[in-house]
C-alpha positions as CSV (number, residue, x, y, z in Angstrom):
1,M,0.0,0.1,-0.1
2,I,1.0,3.7,-0.2
3,V,4.0,4.1,2.3
4,K,3.5,7.0,4.6
5,N,5.7,10.0,4.0
6,W,7.5,9.9,7.4
7,L,8.8,6.4,6.5
8,K,11.2,8.0,4.1
9,A,12.7,10.2,6.7
10,L,14.0,7.1,8.6
11,P,17.6,6.5,8.7
12,F,19.0,5.1,5.6
13,I,20.0,1.8,7.6
14,L,16.5,1.1,8.4
15,L,15.6,1.4,4.5
16,I,18.4,-1.1,3.8
17,F,17.2,-3.4,6.6
18,S,13.7,-3.4,5.4
19,A,14.8,-3.9,1.7
20,Y,17.1,-6.8,2.6
21,S,15.3,-8.2,5.6
22,V,16.1,-11.9,6.3
23,N,12.5,-12.5,6.0
24,A,12.4,-11.4,2.3
25,Q,12.6,-14.4,0.1
26,T,11.3,-13.2,-3.3
27,L,12.0,-10.2,-5.6
28,S,8.2,-9.3,-4.8
29,D,8.9,-9.2,-1.2
30,E,11.9,-6.8,-1.7
31,L,9.9,-4.4,-4.0
32,E,6.8,-4.2,-1.9
33,A,9.2,-3.1,1.0
34,V,10.3,-0.1,-0.9
35,A,7.1,0.8,-3.0
36,D,5.3,3.9,-2.5
37,I,2.5,2.7,-4.7
38,I,1.4,-0.6,-5.6
39,V,-0.5,-1.5,-8.7
40,D,-2.3,-5.0,-9.0
41,I,-4.8,-5.8,-11.8
42,N,-6.3,-8.4,-9.4
43,G,-7.2,-5.6,-6.7
44,T,-4.7,-6.3,-3.9
45,G,-2.9,-3.0,-4.4
46,D,-3.6,0.7,-4.2
47,Y,-4.7,0.8,-7.9
48,T,-5.7,-1.7,-10.5
49,T,-4.2,0.2,-13.5
50,V,-0.8,1.5,-14.2
51,A,-2.2,4.9,-15.4
52,A,-4.0,5.5,-12.0
53,G,-0.9,4.5,-10.0
54,L,1.3,6.9,-12.0
55,N,-1.2,9.7,-11.8
56,A,-1.2,9.4,-8.0
57,V,2.4,10.8,-7.9
58,P,2.5,14.4,-6.9
59,D,3.4,16.8,-9.5
60,F,7.1,18.1,-9.5
61,N,8.0,15.5,-7.1
62,D,11.5,16.1,-5.7
63,E,12.1,12.7,-4.2
64,W,12.0,9.4,-5.8
65,M,8.7,7.5,-5.7
66,V,8.5,3.8,-6.5
67,V,5.3,2.5,-8.4
68,Y,5.5,-1.2,-8.2
69,V,3.3,-3.2,-10.7
70,K,2.4,-6.8,-9.9
71,K,2.1,-9.6,-12.6
72,G,-0.6,-9.0,-15.1
73,T,-1.3,-7.8,-18.8
74,Y,-2.4,-4.2,-18.5
75,Y,-4.2,-3.1,-21.7
76,E,-3.6,0.7,-21.3
77,K,-2.6,3.6,-23.5
78,I,-0.6,5.8,-21.1
79,I,0.9,9.2,-20.8
80,L,3.1,9.9,-17.9
81,N,2.7,13.8,-17.7
82,H,5.9,15.8,-17.6
83,K,5.0,17.0,-14.3
84,K,5.4,13.6,-12.7
85,T,9.2,13.8,-12.0
86,K,11.2,11.3,-10.3
87,V,9.2,8.3,-10.8
88,V,10.6,4.7,-10.6
89,L,8.2,2.2,-12.3
90,V,9.2,-1.4,-11.7
91,G,7.5,-4.6,-12.6
92,E,7.2,-8.0,-10.6
93,D,8.5,-10.0,-13.5
94,V,9.7,-8.7,-16.9
95,D,7.9,-11.5,-18.9
96,S,4.7,-11.4,-17.1
97,T,4.3,-7.8,-16.3
98,I,3.3,-6.2,-19.5
99,I,1.9,-2.9,-20.6
100,T,0.3,-3.4,-23.9
101,Y,-1.9,-1.6,-26.5
102,D,-3.0,-2.1,-30.1
103,D,-3.0,1.5,-31.3
104,H,-1.4,2.2,-34.7
105,A,-0.4,5.3,-36.8
106,E,-3.3,5.2,-39.2
107,A,-5.8,5.2,-36.5
108,S,-4.1,8.1,-34.5
109,L,-4.4,11.0,-36.8
110,P,-3.4,13.8,-37.0
111,G,-0.3,12.8,-34.8
112,H,0.1,9.6,-36.7
113,T,3.1,7.6,-35.5
114,F,3.9,10.1,-32.7
115,S,0.4,9.5,-31.2
116,A,0.3,5.7,-31.7
117,Y,2.2,4.7,-28.6
118,T,1.5,2.3,-25.7
119,F,3.6,4.2,-23.1
120,R,4.7,7.9,-23.4
121,A,7.1,9.0,-20.8
122,D,7.3,12.9,-20.8
123,P,9.2,13.7,-17.7
124,H,12.8,14.2,-17.1
125,D,14.4,11.7,-14.5
126,F,12.2,8.6,-15.2
127,Q,13.4,5.2,-14.4
128,A,11.9,1.9,-15.4
129,Y,12.9,-1.6,-14.4
130,N,11.9,-5.3,-15.0
131,I,8.8,-4.4,-17.1
132,T,7.6,-4.9,-20.7
133,F,6.2,-2.3,-22.9
134,E,4.4,-3.6,-26.1
135,A,2.8,-2.5,-29.2
136,T,0.8,-5.3,-30.9
137,S,-0.5,-3.8,-34.0
138,T,0.8,-4.8,-37.4
139,A,-1.6,-2.6,-39.3
140,S,0.9,0.4,-39.6
141,Q,3.5,2.0,-37.3
142,A,3.1,1.5,-33.6
143,V,5.3,2.7,-30.8
144,A,5.6,0.6,-27.5
145,Y,7.8,3.4,-25.8
146,H,7.8,6.9,-26.8
147,S,10.3,9.1,-24.8
148,N,10.0,12.7,-24.5
149,G,11.9,13.2,-21.4
150,D,15.7,13.7,-20.6
151,R,17.8,11.7,-18.2
152,Q,15.7,8.4,-18.5
153,I,17.1,5.1,-17.3
154,L,15.7,1.6,-18.4
155,F,17.0,-1.4,-16.8
156,H,16.1,-5.1,-17.6
157,C,13.1,-4.0,-19.6
158,K,11.5,-5.3,-22.8
159,F,10.3,-3.3,-25.7
160,L,8.2,-5.4,-28.1
161,G,6.7,-4.3,-31.4
162,N,7.1,-4.3,-35.2
163,Q,7.6,-1.1,-37.1
164,D,8.8,1.8,-34.9
165,T,8.9,0.1,-31.5
166,Y,10.8,2.8,-29.8
167,F,11.0,6.5,-30.4
168,D,13.0,9.3,-28.5
169,N,12.6,13.0,-28.9
170,F,14.8,16.1,-29.4
171,R,17.4,17.1,-26.8
172,T,16.9,14.1,-24.6
173,R,19.2,11.4,-23.2
174,R,18.5,7.7,-22.2
175,Y,20.6,4.9,-20.9
176,F,19.5,1.4,-21.5
177,L,21.1,-1.4,-19.6
178,D,20.3,-5.2,-20.1
179,S,17.2,-4.5,-22.1
180,Y,15.7,-6.3,-25.0
181,I,14.2,-4.5,-28.1
182,E,12.4,-6.2,-30.8
183,G,10.9,-5.1,-34.1
184,D,11.3,-5.0,-37.9
185,V,11.3,-1.8,-39.8
186,D,13.1,1.4,-38.2
187,F,12.2,0.0,-34.9
188,I,14.6,2.1,-33.0
189,F,14.2,5.7,-34.2
190,G,14.3,9.3,-33.2
191,F,16.2,12.5,-32.6
192,G,17.7,11.7,-29.1
193,V,20.9,10.5,-27.7
194,S,20.5,7.0,-26.4
195,M,23.1,4.5,-25.2
196,F,22.1,0.8,-25.5
197,D,24.6,-1.0,-23.0
198,S,24.7,-4.8,-22.9
199,C,21.3,-5.0,-24.6
200,H,19.7,-7.5,-27.0
201,V,18.4,-6.1,-30.3
202,H,16.2,-8.7,-32.1
203,I,15.2,-8.1,-35.7
204,N,11.9,-10.1,-36.3
205,D,11.4,-9.5,-39.9
206,Q,13.3,-8.2,-42.9
207,G,13.9,-4.6,-42.4
208,Y,16.2,-2.1,-40.5
209,A,17.2,-2.1,-36.7
210,T,17.6,1.7,-36.6
211,A,16.4,4.9,-38.2
212,A,18.3,7.8,-36.5
213,A,17.4,11.3,-37.1
214,T,20.3,12.9,-35.0
215,P,20.4,16.6,-35.5
216,Q,23.5,18.2,-37.1
217,Y,26.6,18.9,-34.9
218,Y,26.1,16.1,-32.5
219,E,29.0,13.8,-31.8
220,F,26.8,11.1,-30.5
221,G,23.3,9.8,-31.4
222,Y,22.6,6.1,-31.0
223,V,25.4,4.2,-29.3
224,F,25.0,0.3,-29.0
225,K,27.9,-0.9,-26.9
226,H,28.7,-4.5,-25.8
227,S,25.3,-5.6,-27.3
228,Y,23.8,-8.5,-29.1
229,V,22.1,-8.2,-32.4
230,T,20.0,-11.1,-33.6
231,V,17.7,-12.1,-36.6
232,R,14.6,-14.4,-36.3
233,D,15.4,-17.9,-37.2
234,G,13.7,-19.6,-40.1
235,G,14.0,-17.1,-42.9
236,T,16.2,-16.6,-45.9
237,W,16.1,-12.8,-45.9
238,Y,18.8,-10.3,-44.4
239,A,18.3,-7.3,-42.3
240,S,20.1,-4.0,-42.1
241,L,21.8,-2.3,-39.0
242,G,20.0,1.0,-40.0
243,R,19.0,3.5,-42.5
244,P,19.2,7.4,-42.2
245,W,15.8,8.9,-41.4
246,F,17.3,12.5,-41.4
247,D,20.5,13.8,-43.0
248,Y,22.9,13.5,-40.0
249,A,21.7,10.2,-38.6
250,N,24.5,9.1,-36.1
251,T,24.7,5.5,-35.1
252,I,27.6,3.2,-34.0
253,F,27.7,-0.4,-33.1
254,F,30.7,-0.8,-30.7
255,E,32.1,-4.2,-29.8
256,C,28.7,-5.9,-30.5
257,W,28.0,-9.4,-31.7
258,L,26.2,-9.4,-35.1
259,H,24.0,-12.3,-36.5
260,E,25.0,-14.1,-39.7
261,R,21.9,-12.5,-41.6
262,I,23.0,-8.8,-41.2
263,I,23.5,-7.7,-44.8
264,G,27.1,-7.5,-46.0
265,Q,26.8,-3.8,-46.6
266,G,25.8,-3.5,-42.9
267,W,23.7,-0.4,-43.6
268,S,21.0,0.7,-46.1
269,P,20.8,4.0,-48.0
270,W,17.7,6.3,-47.9
271,G,16.7,9.1,-50.0
272,G,20.4,10.2,-50.5
273,R,20.9,11.0,-46.9
274,E,23.5,8.4,-46.6
275,E,25.9,10.8,-48.1
276,T,25.8,13.1,-44.9
277,C,25.0,10.4,-42.2
278,I,27.5,9.0,-39.5
279,Y,27.3,5.3,-39.6
280,Q,30.1,3.5,-37.8
281,E,31.3,0.3,-36.3
282,Y,34.1,-0.6,-33.8
283,N,35.5,-4.0,-33.2
284,N,32.3,-6.0,-33.7
285,F,32.4,-9.7,-33.8
286,G,30.2,-12.7,-34.7
287,P,29.4,-14.0,-38.1
288,G,27.8,-10.8,-39.4
289,S,30.7,-8.6,-38.5
290,D,32.8,-9.1,-41.6
291,T,33.5,-5.6,-43.0
292,T,34.8,-6.5,-46.4
293,N,31.7,-5.4,-48.2
294,R,30.6,-2.6,-45.9
295,A,28.9,0.3,-47.6
296,E,31.5,2.9,-48.7
297,W,29.7,5.7,-46.9
298,S,30.0,4.0,-43.6
299,S,33.2,3.7,-41.6
300,Q,35.0,1.8,-39.0
301,L,35.9,4.1,-36.0
302,D,39.5,5.0,-35.6
303,P,40.9,3.4,-32.4
304,A,42.2,6.8,-31.2
305,L,38.6,7.9,-30.9
306,A,37.3,4.7,-29.1
307,P,37.8,6.0,-25.6
308,R,35.4,8.9,-26.2
309,Y,32.6,6.2,-26.3
310,N,32.2,6.2,-22.5
311,I,29.1,7.1,-20.6
312,D,30.2,10.5,-19.3
313,T,31.3,11.9,-22.7
314,I,28.2,10.6,-24.5
315,F,25.9,12.2,-22.0
316,A,28.0,15.5,-21.5
317,A,26.1,18.7,-22.1
318,T,28.9,19.4,-24.8
319,N,27.4,16.9,-27.1
320,F,24.6,19.4,-27.7
321,P,25.6,22.4,-29.9
322,S,24.2,24.9,-27.4
323,D,27.3,27.2,-27.9
324,L,26.6,27.8,-31.7
325,G,24.0,30.4,-31.1
326,P,20.4,30.9,-31.9
327,V,20.6,30.2,-35.7
328,V,21.8,26.6,-35.1
329,D,19.3,26.2,-32.1
330,S,16.4,27.1,-34.4
331,L,17.6,25.3,-37.4
332,E,17.7,22.0,-35.4
333,F,13.8,22.2,-35.1
334,W,12.8,24.0,-38.4
335,S,14.6,21.6,-40.7
336,M,12.5,18.9,-39.4
337,R,9.3,20.9,-39.2
338,D,9.9,22.2,-42.8
339,R,10.4,18.7,-44.1
340,F,7.1,17.5,-42.5
341,E,5.2,20.4,-43.6
342,E,6.2,20.1,-47.2
343,A,4.9,16.5,-47.0
344,G,1.5,17.8,-45.6
345,Y,2.3,16.6,-42.0
346,A,2.7,19.9,-40.0
347,E,0.4,18.3,-37.2
348,R,2.8,15.4,-36.8
349,A,5.8,17.8,-36.5
350,D,4.2,19.9,-33.8
351,T,3.3,16.7,-31.9
352,I,7.0,16.0,-31.8
353,L,8.3,19.4,-30.9
354,Y,6.0,20.2,-28.1
355,A,6.5,16.8,-26.5
356,G,3.7,17.1,-24.1
357,R,4.8,20.5,-23.0
358,D,3.7,24.3,-23.8
359,E,7.0,25.1,-25.6
360,W,9.7,23.4,-27.6
361,P,12.6,22.0,-25.4
362,E,15.8,23.6,-24.5
363,Y,19.3,22.1,-24.7
364,P,20.4,20.2,-21.7
365,T,22.9,22.0,-19.6
366,D,24.1,19.3,-17.1
367,N,26.7,16.7,-17.5
368,W,24.5,13.5,-16.8
369,H,26.1,10.4,-15.3
370,P,23.3,8.0,-14.9
371,E,22.6,6.7,-11.4
372,F,20.2,3.9,-10.7
373,Y,17.8,4.1,-7.8
374,Q,19.6,1.5,-5.7
375,P,16.6,0.2,-3.5
376,V,15.1,-1.0,-6.8
377,Y,18.2,-1.7,-8.8
378,A,19.9,-3.8,-6.3
379,P,17.1,-6.4,-5.9
380,V,16.2,-6.5,-9.6
381,R,19.8,-7.1,-10.5
382,E,20.2,-9.7,-8.0
383,Y,17.0,-11.7,-8.8
384,T,16.9,-11.6,-12.5
385,D,19.2,-13.0,-15.3
386,F,20.7,-11.1,-18.1
387,F,18.9,-11.4,-21.4
388,Y,22.0,-12.8,-22.8
389,T,25.5,-13.7,-21.4
390,E,27.5,-10.5,-21.1
391,I,29.9,-10.1,-24.2
392,D,33.5,-10.5,-23.0
393,T,35.7,-8.3,-25.3
394,T,39.4,-8.5,-25.3
395,T,39.8,-5.1,-26.7
396,T,41.8,-2.9,-24.3
397,S,43.9,0.3,-24.8
398,A,47.4,0.4,-23.4
399,L,46.8,4.2,-23.0
400,K,44.9,5.8,-20.2
401,F,42.0,8.0,-21.5
402,V,41.9,11.4,-19.7
403,S,40.0,14.6,-20.6
404,A,42.1,17.1,-22.2
405,S,41.5,19.5,-19.2
406,D,42.8,16.9,-16.8
407,H,46.2,16.9,-18.4
408,G,46.3,20.7,-18.8
409,I,45.5,20.7,-22.6
410,S,43.1,22.9,-24.3
411,V,42.4,24.1,-27.7
412,I,41.4,27.5,-29.1
413,N,37.6,27.0,-29.9
414,P,36.2,27.8,-32.3
415,M,39.3,27.1,-34.7
416,D,39.8,29.1,-37.9
417,E,42.8,28.4,-40.2
418,N,44.9,26.9,-37.6
419,L,44.4,24.2,-34.8
420,I,46.0,25.8,-31.8
421,I,46.8,23.5,-28.7
422,N,47.7,25.0,-25.5
423,S,49.5,22.9,-23.0
424,E,50.1,24.1,-19.4
425,N,53.1,21.4,-19.1
426,F,56.1,20.4,-21.2
427,I,55.3,16.8,-22.4
428,H,58.4,14.9,-23.3
429,G,58.6,12.3,-25.9
430,E,56.6,11.9,-29.2
431,V,53.3,13.5,-29.2
432,I,50.6,12.7,-31.9
433,I,48.1,15.4,-32.6
434,S,45.2,14.3,-34.8
435,L,42.0,15.9,-36.2
436,Y,38.8,13.9,-37.2
437,D,35.6,14.9,-38.6
438,L,32.3,13.5,-37.2
439,Q,32.2,10.6,-39.6
440,G,35.5,9.6,-37.8
441,R,37.7,10.2,-40.8
442,K,41.2,11.4,-40.0
443,V,41.8,14.8,-41.7
444,I,45.1,15.6,-40.4
445,Q,47.9,14.0,-38.2
446,R,51.0,15.7,-37.1
447,K,53.8,13.9,-35.0
448,L,56.0,16.2,-32.8
449,Q,59.0,15.5,-30.6
450,D,58.0,16.9,-27.5
451,L,55.0,19.3,-26.9
452,P,56.2,22.5,-25.3
453,N,54.2,24.5,-22.7
454,G,52.2,27.2,-24.3
455,K,50.7,27.3,-27.8
456,T,51.5,24.9,-30.6
457,E,49.8,25.8,-34.0
458,I,48.9,23.2,-36.6
459,P,48.2,25.0,-40.0
460,L,44.9,24.0,-41.7
461,Q,44.8,26.4,-44.7
462,T,45.7,23.8,-47.4
463,L,43.1,21.3,-46.2
464,Q,40.2,23.7,-46.9
465,L,38.0,22.1,-44.3
466,P,34.3,22.8,-44.4
467,G,32.6,24.4,-41.3
468,G,31.3,22.0,-38.8
469,M,32.3,20.0,-35.6
470,Y,35.5,18.1,-35.3
471,I,37.3,15.8,-32.8
472,Y,40.8,16.5,-31.8
473,S,43.2,14.1,-30.2
474,V,46.5,14.5,-28.4
475,E,48.4,11.3,-27.8
476,A,51.5,10.8,-25.7
477,E,53.4,8.0,-24.1
478,N,51.0,7.2,-21.3
479,F,47.8,9.2,-22.0
480,R,45.4,10.2,-24.8
481,A,43.4,13.4,-24.5
482,S,40.6,14.4,-26.7
483,G,37.7,16.8,-27.1
484,K,35.3,18.4,-29.5
485,L,35.6,21.8,-31.3
486,L,34.1,23.9,-34.0
487,K,35.5,24.9,-37.4
488,Q,34.1,28.3,-38.5
């Protein structure tokens, strides 16, 4: 039942004692002990529907509240309002605690795909554990989980659907860990920044796993790391890692296992947008990982950039081009809206942009390091099995990765006709300075014997580099520092 507010004020040790009591024998016991609201379709909880339980959370809540959902199939179409902050939604069992609905795009006009969701999570700081989100329709696009909020965590969840299973919105970040996502056509799609860590991506029919629409100037979009990509048994067809929904679609599969029926090209073109998209792989393995015939417009990530694919850099505020001024800020939205309006779908664009709010979203300004709500995360982790055995990669770097500032290195940003490195220290030995574009292509590299303190200029005039975002790397004997900068 609803836990009284005074219980939250008890010393932390009492919370731990209640959560890990010697009398607790099941995951359900553990979760009931920390739940603020219990939902049970059979009537033993505070509410019988998930929507009612979520609506009971106070608006603009500033302390985590746990909504625990007991086993059952909950046929509901749910909007978690953006005012319902700091909600932890957890199921009793991922395979038998299911939120499901049969809406689809053609039945949800004028919003179309962006109104055809089972569960829409609008708030920032939302977490979900051990529960399934399902869209059952095959009539047209149907979204199981539609994310409009920033800083969302999803652990040991399932997302089931066909076309367009999962969607994320502009200027938002999500961290998936040990989750299962299934679909066929473009079933992981959107404008957000999402990391899929140790997840299982299952392609259940001929199609494309991803369809990113990453805005221009982002270093990261969709990052699949240490994950497992499978294709449904029994067919002779092949599937694609993705195709670009918008011009600067940004997706990487990083140290992932790939099924044998991933197409040899790896990726698929779409409307000429493959010429500007950023599609990369790094140290993948498995029968579908052979890169011999990969699409020429895709690339393999340079190992010097691999250390940047860590959780702190991916979710840093610097991934968003907030420093480029109002023109870029506006263009990010209007390039999408204009394209939709030209196709006659202005209402769909507005549904995306307002994201359940009264105004369009701002850039995130915080550096986000995802932190699990431990009273729920710990027992779910203890009592559940991974969706697959964790991938054990042997790829390690002999270099220690540090941020540039940690080693006293900075650059003049934005750069013009010279790359100017400023070092607070004299660095002895060989120093390699490299510059990459966002596609991961190395555009210049200089080897220096020693890096003096003060400024070092690397001329760029002869390269005639176009304006845009670049990544610099400074590599010495025992460290590698890197960062992001703008070319005017």
